[in-house]
C-alpha positions in Angstrom: 0.0 0.1 -0.1 1.0 3.5 -0.8 -0.6 5.9 1.5 -0.1 9.9 0.7 0.5 11.2 4.5 0.6 14.7 2.8 -2.8 14.3 1.1 -4.4 12.8 4.6 -2.6 16.2 6.4 -4.2 18.5 3.8 -7.9 16.8 3.8 -7.7 16.8 7.6 -6.7 20.8 6.9 -9.5 21.8 4.6 -12.0 20.1 6.9 -10.7 22.2 9.8 -10.3 25.6 7.4 -13.9 25.0 6.3 -15.6 24.0 9.9 -13.8 27.2 11.0 -14.7 29.4 8.6 -18.3 28.1 9.3 -18.5 28.2 12.8 -16.8 32.0 12.6 -19.4 33.3 9.6 -22.3 31.6 11.7 -21.9 32.1 14.9 -19.0 34.0 15.4 -16.7 31.3 17.5 -14.0 29.1 15.6 -12.8 25.5 15.6 -12.4 25.5 19.5 -16.1 25.5 19.3 -16.4 22.4 18.1 -15.9 19.2 20.3 -13.1 16.9 19.7 -15.4 13.7 18.1 -17.0 16.0 16.0 -13.8 17.0 14.5 -12.6 13.1 14.9 -16.1 12.5 13.0 -15.5 15.3 10.4 -12.3 14.2 9.3 -13.6 10.5 9.0 -16.5 11.7 6.3 -13.5 13.8 4.3 -11.0 10.9 4.7 -13.5 8.8 2.8 -14.6 11.3 0.4 -10.6 11.7 -0.6 -10.2 8.0 0.1 -8.4 7.2 -3.4 -5.8 10.4 -3.2 -5.4 9.0 0.2 -5.3 5.0 0.3 -4.4 4.9 -3.5 -5.9 1.3 -4.5 -6.3 -0.1 -1.0 -9.7 -0.1 0.4 -10.5 0.5 3.8 -13.9 0.6 5.9 -14.5 3.3 8.0 -15.0 2.8 11.7 -16.3 5.7 14.1 -14.5 4.7 16.8 -13.0 1.2 17.9 -12.1 -0.4 20.8 -9.0 -2.5 21.4 -7.9 -4.9 23.6 -4.9 -3.2 26.2 -5.8 0.4 24.6 -9.6 1.4 24.8 -11.6 3.2 22.0 -9.8 4.9 19.6 -11.4 8.1 18.1 -10.9 7.1 14.5 -10.2 3.5 12.5 -9.6 2.9 9.1 -9.9 -0.6 8.7 -8.0 -2.6 5.7 -9.9 -4.8 3.7 -7.3 -7.2 2.8 -3.2 -6.9 4.8 -2.9 -3.6 4.7 -2.2 -1.9 7.7 -5.2 -0.2 10.2 -5.4 3.3 10.4 -5.8 4.5 13.9 -5.9 8.5 14.4 -6.5 10.1 17.5 -7.5 13.6 18.2 -6.7 16.4 20.7 -8.0 20.0 20.9 -6.8 22.5 22.9 -5.2 20.1 25.8 -2.1 20.2 28.0 1.3 18.4 26.2 0.8 16.0 29.2 -2.5 14.7 27.4 -1.2 15.1 24.0 2.1 12.9 25.4 -0.8 10.2 27.1 -2.6 9.9 23.9 1.1 9.3 22.1 1.9 6.4 24.6 -1.4 5.2 24.1 -1.1 4.6 20.2 2.6 3.1 20.9 0.8 0.3 22.7 -0.6 -0.7 20.1 0.7 -4.1 18.3 0.0 -5.3 15.2 -0.2 -3.7 11.4 -1.1 -0.4 12.2 -0.4 3.1 10.7 -0.5 4.6 13.8 -1.4 8.8 13.8 -2.0 11.9 16.1 -3.8 14.9 15.3 -3.7 18.1 17.8 -5.6 21.4 17.4 -3.6 23.6 19.7 -4.4 27.4 20.8 -0.9 29.3 20.2 0.4 32.9 20.3 1.5 33.6 16.7 5.4 34.2 17.6 5.6 31.1 19.3 4.9 28.9 16.9 7.7 27.8 16.0 8.8 27.1 19.7 6.3 25.3 20.0 6.8 22.8 17.1 10.1 22.4 18.7 8.7 21.3 21.9 6.5 18.8 20.5 8.9 17.5 18.0 11.4 17.1 21.0 8.7 15.3 23.5 6.3 13.4 20.6 9.5 11.5 19.2 7.5 11.3 16.3 7.3 11.7 12.2 5.8 15.3 12.0 3.4 14.7 9.2 2.5 18.5 8.3 1.5 21.5 10.2 -0.4 24.7 9.8 -1.9 27.8 11.7 -5.4 28.8 11.1 -7.0 32.8 11.8 -9.4 31.8 14.7 -11.2 33.0 17.4 -10.6 32.1 20.8 -12.4 32.4 24.1 -9.3 34.3 25.8 -6.3 36.5 24.3 -4.4 34.8 27.3 -4.7 31.4 25.4 -3.4 32.3 22.0 -4.6 34.0 18.8 -4.1 31.0 16.3 -4.8 27.6 16.1 -2.1 25.3 15.3 -2.8 21.8 13.6 -0.2 19.4 13.5 -0.4 15.6 12.0 2.0 13.2 13.4 3.1 9.7 12.5 3.5 7.6 15.9 6.7 5.5 16.1 6.5 2.1 17.2 5.8 0.7 20.5 
């Protein structure tokens, strides 16, 4: 299977930008108004709509949530129809890096034929994006697939002025 991780990132980013725009125009609120699992569901729909560009010829079934032994319930799973790896994506919206690390550690315990990803949406200040990314790269010990800031409405100027969306491929166990 040749999976396009850049297309996966672009699809998730596009879903976030479109929903942020709708929330800003209709409600004066940004992407952080949306619950985490609602965002995971929105991404699942977008990924399936763009599945050929992401998965190539490989066939996948979308599973909204799936429970794994010794892991718990995942946010978003794409089960392979053949012997391709299952794709598991965990999402975190504006939480502490401690909770981000907990989800990444959770992904690392999955053993078997998996591609594991972690997607974060975090409030940041414009001037702190590179420092924050550098910190995450050290803490996550994972491959950064892509990152992009999104102008959005935030509830407090103390928390930031943008949303930083990142997608990581989580390394081994």
